[in-house]
N, C-alpha and C positions, 0 to 999 in steps of 0.2 A: 581778746578785747578791741572794741572796735574805737578806730582814731579818725581821725577828720585830716583828712588828705588833702591840700591844694596845690593845685598845680599851677605851674607857668602856663599862659594861653599859649603854648607851641606845640605842633606835631600832634595833633591830637591823639592819632591813631599809633604813638609809639608809647604814652604815658602808663598804661596799665602793664605794659608788657613787660615795661622796663620795672615797675615795681615788684612785678613776680618774680623777675629773673633774680634782683638785691634780694626777696624775702627769703629764697632759698638758697643762695651765697651766706646769708647772714642766720638761717636757722639752722638748716642740717642739709651740707652739700649732698651727702649720699642718700637724701630723700628721692625717689620720684619727684619727677616735674607735678605739681599740681596747680591749677588757678585756685588764686583767692576768692575769698568773698567777696563782692563790691555791693553797696547800696548808693543810690543819690538822694541828698537831702527834698525834702517837701517842695515841689513843683519847680523843680530845677530839670533842667534840658541836658541829652545825653552828656554834649558835649562843653556840660557846664566844667570848671576846674576846681568844684568843691563834691568831693566823695569822702564815702565812708567807707574805710578797709578794715577787716578784722585781721589782726596780726596776732603773733603768739606773746609777746611782751614788749615793753616801753625800750628795753635795749634796742631788739631788732628795729621797731619804729624809727630809733633817733639814728640806727646804723647806714638805713634805709634814704633816711631824709637827707642827711651829711652827704651822702655818696651819688646820690641821684642827680641827673642832671634838669629833669622836668620838675622834679617836685620841689616847690618852693616852701613848705615847711607840713611838718606833719604835729597835732594838736591833742591833747587830750583835752575832751569838749567838755566844758563843764555848763553849758548851756546853748539854747538857741529857741529862736521864737521870730513869730510874725511882726514885731512890735518890741520895743522895749519892754512894757510892763510883762509881756508873756516869757521874756528872754530874764527879767528878775525873779518870777516865778520859779524857771526853771532852775537858774544858780542857787537860787534860797533852798530848793528840792536835792541839789545835786548832796552826796553824802558827806558828812563835815568829816568824814577819817581819809578821806580824798583830799579836800581843801586845805585843812589846817596843819599839813608838814608844810606848806606852800606859803602860808601868812605869819609866820614865825616873827618875833621881834627881832628876831638875830640875823635876820636876812635880809637881802637887797632883791629890790622888784623893778620892772619897768612895763610900762601899758604902753601899746601900738596901736593906732586905727587905720584900719586898711578897707578900702572899699573897692568893688568890683561893678563898672559899667557906670562909675558916675564919679564925680572928683568933687570933694569936700573941701572946705577952706581949712587952714588951722586952728582958729578960732572954733568952727564946730567942731572939730577934732576936740578939744580939751573941754567943751560943753559933753561932750561923748562921755568921757573920763569921769570926769566931775558928776556923773549921774550914775558910777559905778560905785559910789560913796557907801552902800549897803554891805558891800564884800567887805571884811573884815581886814584890810590890810594890817597888820602890826610892825610891819617889816620899814626898813628906809631905801626911800627912792634912789635908783641910781641908774641915771642914764646913757652911760658910757659902756657900764660891763657889770649889769647884774648877775644874780645869782638864779634868776628867775622871769622869763621875760610871758606876758601875757598879752594874749591878740586880742582886739575887737573888730570884726568882718562884718561888712555891711554888704549886701545885693538889693539893688534899684529893683522894680518894676517896670522896665524900660522896653517892655516886648522886643521887637525883632529891630530897632531902628539905630542902632548906633553900633551896627556891625560886630556885635559879641552874640552869645547864644544866647535866646531871649528866656527871660524872667519874667512867670507869668504873677507875682508875688514876692514882695519884699521878703528879705531872708537874713536874720542877724544870727550870727557866732561868738561865743566868748571861750576863750582857752588858753590853758600853759601849752604854751611850745615846749615839742619835744625834741626837736632838731630842726634846722635848717638848712638850705644848699649854699653851698660854696660861691658868693657871688662873683670872685676874683678869678676864677678857673677859666672861662670863655675868654674873656677881656685875655687874659694871660698867654692863650694859645689859640688864639684869632689869627687868622690867614697874612692878612694883613701887614703883621708885623712878623711874618716865617722870613727867614733867610733864604730858604730855596722851596720854589714852588714849580709845578708841572701845570698841565692843563688839567687835568683833572683830581689834582689835589682833594682830598676829602674834608669837609669845613670839620672843624673842632668840636663843634657840639656833636656833627654825625658820628664824628668818630669815638667819640666817648660812650656815647648811647651802646653803640656795635660792643665797645670795650665789656658794659655793664650786661648785655646780653650775654657776652660771650664766659660770664663769670669770672674774668681776669682778679686775681689777688697775686701776693707778691710771690714769686718762687715760681711759678707756673711758666710754660716755655709757649709762647704764641707766636705762631708763623703766618706770615701774610705773602701768598705765592704771586702775588701782581702787586709789589709792594709800592712801585713807583717812585717818589717823593718822600716815603714815610711817614704819611700823617696819619694813619690808625696804628701803625706801633708805637709813635709818640705817644697816644691816649695809652696805649698798653702800659708801657714804660713808667707812664706817671702813676698806675695802678700798683708797680712794681712788680712787672713781668718782666722775664728773661725775654727777649725777642729776637727774631730772625726772617727774612725778608729775600726774596727773589722776584728778579724780572728777567725777560726775555733782552730786554735793552740793555746792553751793557754800558753804553753812556751816559744811564740814568743813574746807574748801580755803583760805577766805578768812577765817572770823570764829574758828573754834575756840570756846576759852570765855572770849576775852579777848584783849587787847596780849600777855598775857605766858604764856599758855595755849592754845599752838595749835603747828601742825606747824611752824612756823620754829622757836618754843623749844624742843622736842623736842632740832633740830640746835644751838641754842646752849646746851643741857646738856651736851653731849657735847664740846664744841669742833670740830664736825665741818663743813665746807664747806657753806654753802646749796644747796638745791638751785637749781639753771639756771632753773626754771619750774615753780608748779604751777597747772594748768589745771582750771577749771572745762569738763569736757569730756564727753559722751557715747560712750561707744565703740561703739554703734549708728551713731553720725554723727561719725565723725572729722572733728579740725579742720582737717587737712593740706591743704594746699593742692595742685591736681592737678601731678601730676609727681614730686613731693615724694617718694624712697624712699631705701633703705639708710641710715638716719641713726642707727639706734641700734646698739649691741654689744651689748646683751640688753636681755631684756624678763622682767621677773620681777614675778610676781602671785600672789594669791590670788582668783580670781573670785568672785563672789556665788552659791552655789548652794541658796539658801533654807533651811537649817538655823538659823544665827544671826542672818544676814540676807538678804533676797531682794533680786532684780537688779532694777535700774528702768533705763528708759531715756525720752527726752524724749516727750511727744505728750500724756499725758491719756487717761483712759479715754474721755471724751467726743469728742476728736478722733481717736481710734485708728477708734473707731465710726461716725464720719461724721456724729456728729450737730453739729457745729459745723465750720468751718473752719480754714486757717490761718491765723494773726492775727502782728498785728508789735504791740510792746509798744511804749507812749507813751515819748517819751525822758526825761517829768520820774518816772517809775515803774521805767526800768531800774535805778536807783542797789541799791534794795532788792528786786527782783523774783525770787523765786524760781519757775522755771520747772516747771510741772507733769508729771508723770510718768506712766508705765502699766508694768505688770508686765514685765520681759523673764527669759524661761525661758533656763534655762543653755543648753539646744543651742544657741540663736542666738546666745547669750554667748559661748562657746567658738568658733562659727564665726567670729563676728566679730575675736575677740581671734585667730585663726589667720591670717584675713585679715588684720590689722595687722600681724601679724608678721611674712607671708610678705614682705608689702611695703616694711616699713620697718626689717626688720633687715637688716645686712650679710652678705655671704655667709661661712658659720661661724660667725655669731652663734647664739647660744642663748636658747631659750624654756622657761621654768621655772613651772610652774604647777599649783597643786591641782587634782586633779579627783574627784568623788566616786564609790563606788561599795555597792552594799549587798551585806552579809557572806554571803547567801545565794548570792550570783552564785559560779557554780563556775569561770564562765570568763570573770571580768574583762578579759583583757588583749581580748576581742573586744569590750569596749564603748568603747577607748579610742579619741578622736577621731582622724584624718589628715587629712592637708593635705599635697599634692604636691610642695608646696618644702621638705619636713622630714622627715629621719629621727629615729625615736624612740629613744634612746639609753638611757635609765635609767628604770625605777619602783622606786619605793620608797613602799611601805604603811605608813600608821600607824592603827591599830586605835583607834578614837575610842568605839567601842561593843559592844553584841553585834549591831548591826544594822547598824552602819554605819562606813565608812573613809573615809579619804582617800588617795588616792595622788599624789604628789608625780611627775610626767612633766618630763623633761627632752630637749627636743630640739632639734636642731641643722639651719640652714639650709642644706641641700645645691643647690639650684637657685634659678635668678633669677625673679624676680617677672613673670611676662609675662599677656599678656588670654587667652591658651590655658592656663597654670596656672590662672588666676581661674576660668574656667569648669571645669575639670578639679575644682575644689575645690567650687565650687558643686554639681556632680552629687556628688560624696562626701558632702556636706553632706545631701542628700535622701535619699540612700540611709542615710545613718547615724540620719538622724533617723526615716526609715518604719521600720527594724528596730532600734532602740533601747528599750530599758524606756520603759514607757508613764509611771513616776514624772519620768524625766528629761525627756521631752516638755513634760509638763505644768508643770513646776514645783512636782511634789506631793512633795519631798525629804522635808520636813518631816515632812509625813504619813507618809511610807512607814517613817521613822524612828523616828518618837516613839508610833505608833498601836499600843495593845497587842493580842499575839496572841491570840486566844480560839481554841484548837481546835475547841471546840464548835461555834462559829460558820464559821470557816473551813474547817474541814475536817482530817483527819491528815495528808493531804498538805501543806498550806499552814504545817501547824505544825512539819511533819520539817524543812522547810527551813531554817526559824529555829533547829534542835537539834543540828544536823551539829555532828562535834567538832571546837573549835574550836583554833587556833594557839597553842601552848604562851605564857604568862604568866610572867615574870618579875619578879623584886623592881625597880620601874623608877628605880633610884639608879643614883648614879654611883659602879661599884664597882673 
């Protein structure tokens, strides 16, 4: 059945991918990932918050709306039109067997008025509600806790003059609310009130989106190999998952800023179950015993790619260059010993991450991680890493500057990890490293992002690639 899905006007590239993941979660977790059918209302821009989506049942629609971060509400549409006369005709023609159960005299109801692209006064809202008198409501009005909520939503024909997706013609919708987002979720977990933060702490909104992409549910085991201050695991724990994390910096996972300001205190702050373990571990030298595999239901992470923080691996510069040999830390110095580290390029980091996920994820498990791209890349899809164990099912881009974006990649494990798979993955990695952009191989993303472009020194061709027509930018608000 088709439902009207109304999004918050945020993170436009992430919206459909989140709904499609949640649809699989609440429909049938074992079925192969399939894209949903979508269609736009008449005269609406693709970036419009109003979309129609075909879902299996009302229960699925309700579950998606209640869990989603970017869905404002899901509605059974009773009518739509370009004018109130057209809307009335459409509502009158809507089947009575669909309407009458919600108009019963023993029920309570409330009608809300919402607009997109304009603001109307309380008096105008009242007039619009009174204009719906042709709908035979027999129940009692309850403004605080009604059994049924109805929404009258209106867009305006404002063109492209107010910083929102252009609407070429007025459109009015009326429908019954199936489910709506939890408005208290993000304010509760916002970073500014978090006990322990680091420079790369994941924004709460994005952490919950990643958890939804990974199909996190109670009882699943979720792992973050670059755990930092635990922002991603907090989102997973909120949805009931068992969590586990690792980081190469022992000062982060063990010490924090004291006994009451560390990763553990973040979970305590929200009353969430504590992680099963936080490891001091190197993604380049994983600590798992030989033969251990298919442990995690999901791996969710934000690998270090050299903009806010660079990647590190065990070894140190002298050890990596062969100036000194491997050494053993004396027992009397092990308690406070901080191992030396060396630079860890993103190409190597992502290869190790994919190999870890191929070995440790269960079949059908998901790997969700961010990956950087430069804005001048016309064919960014050609630069995404691959692995024989995984199928790439969703990409969602977030533009962070005129020269730099990051893409959320969602991969599902489709093949068991074998020695042949490992060798094929190694060859893919070598091909990827050879043909990929130089900034990624050498770990120079920070310089590529922040170095100024000088058309006189770099030539007109270099300047032109940074001045191509950008994607539309809209007001970044919850509209």
